[in-house]
N, C-alpha and C positions, 0 to 999 in steps of 0.2 A: 425475639421475633423468629418464626417458622414458616417457611414457603415449602411447597410440594407441587413437583412437577410431574408427571407420566405420561409418558408418550405411548402408544400401541400403532403397530403398522401391521396390516394385513390384506389380504387379498380378499375378493368376494366377488359376488356376480349380482343383478339387476338389474330388471325389467326397464324398457326403453321407457322414457320420458327423465324427471328431473323428480327427487328424493332427498330430501334433509331433513334429518332428526335431529335434536342437541339434549343433552344431557350434562347439568352440572353439580357435581358432587361426588357422583360413582362417574361421571366422566362427560365428555361430547363426543357425537358420535355423529359424522359427521359424510353423507355419500353424496355424491353429485359427480352424475354423470356429463363426460362431454366429448362430444364427434364429430360427425358432418355434418350435413344439411341435417333439415328438419326432419324429411319424409325417411332419412335413415334411420335418425334417432327414435320413429315408432313402428321401427320392426325389429324384431328377436330381441333374443338377449345378448347382452355385451358383457365382458369379462373391466374389473372396474377397481380402484385402490380405495378400500376404506379406511381412515385416518384416526382414531380415538386419541382423544388428546383428554387425561384428566389432570384436572387444578384443584387446588387447594392453597389457600390463602388465609390467611388468618394471624393478627397480633396477641401472641403468646400471654403479653404479659396484661395485655388489655381486657380477652373477652375470654384465655383459658382455652386449654385445647378442646378442640373440637369433638362432639361425638364421633363412634364409630358409622359412616355412612357404608347404608346397607344396598344393595346392588339395586336398581331402580329400572323397572323394564320401558323398553323402550317404547311402546305404544301401549296407553292404558286410557282412560277416564280421568285419573289423577296425576298422569306422567307432567301436565299444563301445568298444574296448579304447586307439583312439589319444584317443579322448573321456576316457576316465578317465586315460590318461596326461596328457594335457595339464593337465586340473583337478590332479594332484598335482607339476604343476611351479608348476602358477597359485601353487596352497596354499605351497608351498617358500618361493616369491618373496614373497609377501603374510608369511608368517611372518618372513622374514628380516628386512624391512623394519618389522617390529613389534617385534623388539629391537633396534631401534635408542629405542623407546622405554620408557618406565617401567612396569615388569609392572603388570599387573593381570587380576581375572576378567570372562574372557570374557563375554558375555553371552551368553545362551540367548535362543532364538526359543519365544512363549508363545501360546496362544490366547487369553489375556486383555487388558483396557488397561495393561498395564503404564508407566507413565508416568514416570521420576523426577522427585522434585523439583528446581526450580533455587535454585540457590547463595543463600543470604543475603547473604553480600557480594555479588550483584548485584542483587538484589533489594533493596536498602537504597538505594542511591544512587538508583534509580530508582522508589523511592517516591511517590504522589500529592504535591502542595503541601500543606500543613498550614493555611497563611494566605497572604496578600498580604502581598507586602513594602512594609514601612513604611520610608519614606527617610531616619528618624532611627538606623534601624537598617542601613543602607549605608553609615557612619562608617568610611572607610577606614581600617586599620592606620598607624599612624606608619610612616612610608618606611626609618627604618635599624630596625623591631621584625622578629624574626621570630617564628613561631607557636608557640605552647607545645606542650606535649604533652599527648592527647584531646581537641584541637581543629583535628585535620585528616581526620577521619573525615567522614559524610556529612553530619550536623549538623540544622540546621534548614533544610528544604528548602519555598519560598514561590514562589510564583508574583508576574509580574510582566507588564507589558505593553510592550510594544515602544517606547512613548512613554517610561514608564518607564526603560529599560533605558539608550535614547539618553540621559536626564537625568542620569540616576546614572552614564554611564559619561564624558560631559561633565565633569563635578564632579568626578569621582575618579581617569580614568587619569592614572598615574606621567609617562607621555611628555608629556602634554600638559600636564601641570602643570610638569613640566621647560622644555619651549618656553616657558612662561608667565616661568617663573624668568629665561629667556636674555631676553626682549623688555625685563624690568627692566633688567638689567645691559646690555644694548643704550642704554638711554634714559640708563643712568648713565652711558656712558660717552660719549653726545653731548654731556651735560651738562660732563661735564670737560672736553670738548675745545670747549665751549661758553668754558669761562671761561681761556682763553688769551686773550681780548679784554680781558679786566681785569687794571688791574695788582696787581702781592704785593706785600702790606704784611708787614711783620713785625717781633716787638717781638723784642730782646734781651735779657738781662741776667746776670753775672757778678758772683762774690764770690771773695775767698779772703786767706787768711793765710800769711806765710810768716817763717823768722827766720834771722838770718846773722850773722856775728860778722865785724869789719873789724880789721884793723891796721896801723897805719902807722911809716912808718920814713927817716928821714933820711938819708943818708951824709954830706951834706956841711951841710946846714943849711943856715941864712938870718944866718949872724954878718954877712955881707958885704952884708947888705942894713938888717938892723935891728938897732940893738944890743941889748946884751942885755937894756937895759930894756923894750926894748918888747913887747908882748904878741904877736907875730908873730914874735919871735925862737925858732928852735931850735939848739941847739946840736947838732954835727956828732956822728952814728948816735944823736940823739935817737930814742926811740920811743912807741907809746901805739896802745890796742886800746882796741875797745870790742863789745856784743852789741844789734842792734837787733831789732824787731820789727814787721812791718807789719802792715794790712789794708786791704783794698781791696775798694770796690764799684763796679760799670759800670751802665748801662741805658741803651738808646736804641729807636729805629723805624727800620727800614730797608723804603725803597720800591726795585722793582723793575717797569719798565716795557717791555713789546717795544713799540718806534717802528712798528719794521719789520723784518716778517715773512714770508718771501712760503709756508712753510709751512704757516701756522699754518691759512688758509681749507683749501685741502686735505684737509687733516687732520678738521675741522670737517664738509668735506661725507662725507670719507669716513665719519666715527662714523656720520653722517644716516642715508648708503645701507644701511648696518649694522643699525641699527634697521627701516631699511624692508625687510630682509631678512629679520630674525629675523620680527616682524610675520606677514610672507606664511609664512612658512614655519609661523606657528604657525596661520594658515588651512588651509594645506595638510593639517595633523595633524588639524586638526578633517573637514576631507573625508575622509580616511584612517581616521580612528577612526567616525564617523560608517558608512562603508562597511561596514568590520568586523565595526560592531556589528550592522549590519539581512543582512547574510552569518549572521552566528554565530547570528543569533535566529532567522531563516529556515530553517538549517539543523538545531536544535534543533527548531524543528515539522516537519520532515520526517522527523526520529528520532521524535518523539511520534507521529506518523503510521504510520509505518513499522513500530513499536510494536504498534499495534493493527491493523495488518494481517496482520504473521506470529502474532499473538496468535488474530483471529481465525481462520487457515489452519490452527491446529494445533488448536481446537475443531473445524472443523471436520474436521479429521482424525480426531478421537476420532468423531465423530457417524456419519462413514463405516467408521470401522474396526468400530464397534457393528454398522452394518446388515450388515458382510459377515462379522461372528461370526454375527448369526444366520438370513444367508444359507445358511451352511457347516452350520451345525446342523439348516436345513431340506433340507439337501443340494442343493441348487439352485446353488452357486459351489464352486469347490476350493479347497482349504488354500493355493496359490498365491498370489489373492483376498487373504487375509487375511495373509499373509507379506508381500506387495506393501504392503499401506496402512499394515503395523506399519513398515517401510521408509520410507515416505513420511511419516508423524508424526514416525518421528524424525529426518529432513531436516527437515522443517520448524521440528519443533524449536532443531536447531542453527542454523537461520535466525533462530527467535526469539532466541537466547543471544544472536545477535551482533549485533542490533537493539539490545537493552537493555545490552550495552557499548557501542553507539554514541551511546545518548541518556545516559549517564551522561558519557559524552566529551564532549559537545557542553554538556552541563549546566555542567561543568569549565570549559570552553574560555570559555563566555559570562561564569563569574565570574571570571576571571584578569582578560579584556576590563575587566570592572564595575571592578575590583576593590575586592571585597567583603572585609568581614572571612572570615576562614580557615571559621567553626563555618555559614556560610549557603550554599546552594546554589541559583541561580535554575533556576527553570522556567518553561516558556511557559504566560502564559495567555489568550494572545490565539486565535483561533482561524485556519487561514491563509487570511485573504482576498487574492484576485486582484486585482492591480494590474493598473490597464487599460492600455490602448496608450499605447505613446510618444506624447506630441503632436507632436513633428518629424520631421520628413525624416532621411535618413543628412547630407546637406550640412547643414543648417541649423542639425542637431547641430553639427557639427564646427566650422562659423564661431562656434557663439555657446561652443564647450568653449575656444576658442582667448579672447575677451575677458575680461579681467579674473579669469585665470587666475591661481591664487597661487601654481603650481606654476614656471610661467614665471616671473610677473613676481620672485620668490626670485631666480630666477638671474642678472637684468634688474638687480637691486638688486646682489646681491655683484658682477658684472663692472664696475659704477659703482662701486665702493667698492672693488675693486684700480685701478682707472683714477687715480682722487681718492688713492689711496696713494702710485701712479707720480710723480704731482705733486706731491706731498708730498718724496719723495724727492728730486724734482730740483731742487726751490727749495732743500736742502739748500746746496748749490753754490752762491747769490745771496749777498748779503750781508746781514748783519743790523744792526739799530741798536737800541739798548736806552737808558733812561733809567734812571738810580740816584739815589738820595740817603739820607742818612743821619741821625742826629741824636742826641745822647746827653748823658748828664749820669755825671761819677765823683766818686769823694771815697777818703781813704785817708788813715789814720797810721801813724803810724812814730813807736816808741816806744826809746828807748836808754838800757842800764844797764851797769854795769861798766865805766868808764872807767878806765883802766889807762894810766899814764904810767910809762915808764924811762929810766933812760942822759939826764936831763935833760927830757924829755918832750918830746910833738911833737904838735903840732897841737888839744891840748885844745881851746883855745878856740875851736875851729869848730863842733866836736860838739852839736848840741841834742837834749836829754833826751827829747824829746816835741815834736812835728811834724807839723800836719794841714795836707792838701791837699785843696783841690776844685777841677775842671773842668768844663769843656762843651765838645761839638765837636759841627759838622754838613759834610754833604761834600751835592756835587750833581754829575754829569757825566753823560758820555756815553758807551756802548762802540758800537765798532765791529768786527764779527768775521764773517768770509770768507774759507773753505775753499778754498785755492789749489791744493793737492793729495793726493789720497786712495789715488792708485796703481788707478785705476777702482773703487773700491769701491762707489760711491755711484752709477756709472753700471750696472755690475753687477748692481745690487737696482733699477733703473729697468727692465733689459732684462728680469728676472722677474716683475717683476709685469705688464710688457705682455704675457709669453707668459702667466702667469697667465689672465689677460681674454682672451685669444682663445680660450683650453682654454673656459673660462667659456661664449663666443661657440658652441663645439661641444657642450658640451650643453645649450644654449638648442638649437641644431637637433635632438637626438640624444631630450631630453623634448619637444619638438613631433613628431617622429615615434610615438613611443610614445603620448601622449594619441592621437592618430590612429587607432593598431590596436586603441587599448584601444577608442576609440569605437564603430567600425567593426567589432570581435568582439560586441562586448556589442549592439549594435544588430544584427546578424545575428542573434547568438544570441536576442534579445526576439524576433524576427519567428518565428524558428523553432520557438520553446518557445511561443506562441503558437497556430502550425500542429500541432504536436507535440497540443498540450493537446486541438484539437480532435477530432483523429485519435484519440486514449488514450480521450475519453469515447465515440466510438462502441463502441469496443473494448470498454469496461467494460462500455456494454450489453448489446453484441452477447454476452457472453460471460456477464453474469450469466443471461441467456436458457438460454442453450446449456449453462450450467451447473445450473441447473434443471431443463431436461427430458434432462440425463445420467443425475445423481440419480435421477429418477425410473426411467426405462427400466433402470436397474442394479435398481433398489430390487423393478421389477417382473420380471425378469431374462430382459430385452429387449435390455439392450447387456455388454458386458461393462467387465471393472474397468479395464482397461486404457484405453478410451475416456473412464471416468468421470475418471481420472489425469489423462490429457492436459490433457480439459476445464478441469478445478481449476487445473494450472498454468499455462494459457491466462488465466484469469480472475484467478490472483493475479498473471502476468507484467502485465497491462493497469492493473491497481489500482496497482501501483508504477510503471508508467510515466506513468499520467495524473497520480501524486503527484511523481515525477521533474519532471515539464514545468511542471506549475505552481509549485511551488518557483523553476524556472529561471525564471520568467518574471519573477518578483517579485527575484530576483538578479541576473538582469541589466539590470532595472529600476532596483534601486540603486546598478547600475554606471556607467548612463547617467547618474543624478543625481547620482553624486560628481562628474564630470567639468562639471556647468553648478551645481553646488549654492553659492548667494551665502554665505560663512561671514564673520563681523567679523574684522579684523585688530587690534584693540584688546581685550586680555584681558580688560579689564572690564568689557567690552559683553556683554550674554547673550546665548547660542547657542542659537540657534533650532534646534530638532527638525523636519525639513521629508520628508516621507517621498513627497510628491509635486510636480511640476513643472510650474510654471505657465509660460509663456512670457509 
């Protein structure tokens, strides 16, 4: 799609009366005389302004690029025919564009104040707050819960201040709560590493039962050693068998203590550095969250004010349109003025609709940051208050941002943890000396039955039908272990950790540069916004006076509707520029504050909501 608009403004003079010539393709030439009474307009020559507007519109995909337009004469026998042909071509192209959209009834211009109603689906999220937001109503939903049907509409719209938004955001933010859990996990890991300095004592116990069958067979017997009358006599080929049931119980204590472990201290130091890194990341997340909440709140205030400006513009359009209708009925202005005012009113209404949608989105964006229940929608209750000038100069701001910066401190702690892990891995190649000791007691019972003998018997006198056994034991000793060869695995892991620590150092340098860039952008933007605000205030003051004069002159028939439209557009532009400059002053102040804001590293400590920086 290609659009081309050309505007040329120049000065010319013309005879009294009213002359209008239009030309499309090469351009539109419009000349119109405005002045005092009809008698005055019929005398002499008057200077004026000629507005030449060149306009070309075509869909490049549908109709292809147009032919090169040749300059057309302003007057001539074929000018009117060529103008009508260009109008038909433009109408055909516009209809080709309209064919891409859903069909709808083409609106017809009217001579009334016809203004379609805004959709209710857009008005409901933009309703004014019904009550202030109560802290107990801002309880966040469960982390793993999903909203139920009927709870995702506009719901309750309640107002809150920026201080309340910060307090609720610090308490409800899922990302900050996740970092609180990370800090708790890092603390638990440190406690686990510190346990390596103490011995390990464990208890053990066991018990069981079993049953077995035993058979004896002596192929030679014991006749050469004992006479047949001896109880130990066994005839050759004597046999015997019996069954036995055994029960046993064992219990005791074991002690293991690392007397010499070179990896124990680096592991504890790495865990401590990891805890410091998690705490610094938590503080940095609080800084980011405060900036996000402040920016979202300021943007919501901007959206509120922009809706007021657009609504005032539409109301003003309706008043001027009524004036145009009254002047047309009195024969003082042509129908063109009424149609132009209707077009301006429709355009301003479109901007009002866009502003309403922007405010509804800004409210939901703030609700997402606050992690509010799905049925609640926040609205800004604070008026726009201008932040003061930033109290530090650029160099002082940069130096202050580097001191105790949690973003940088977190990287340093991460690098230190990597270096300590490297030391712990390297210590794996050193000897390790451990002490072990254990003591315990045992008891057993054996019952034998079903003793049978054959071929003269065997060993029957040595079988006890019931046997109880008790015992105790202890042991103590030292264990020395030394890894002599692992094919370079330990050295490779050590080099990898060294490279990761070097990468962390480079990330530190990159983050340092990012901080400086953010400070410079925010500082220069803050200074520029303050200067823009001064200029915008002057523009609004002048625009208001010019609009009052232009409307009075138009109502008296001393000025054209085109002058009134341009003056109104300039006034609205000045109001929007003043709003943008004011909001940018606050946003850039919040961006500077984010780089210097002190935040706690302990999740249990209260989080201050500071909106201004005091050196």
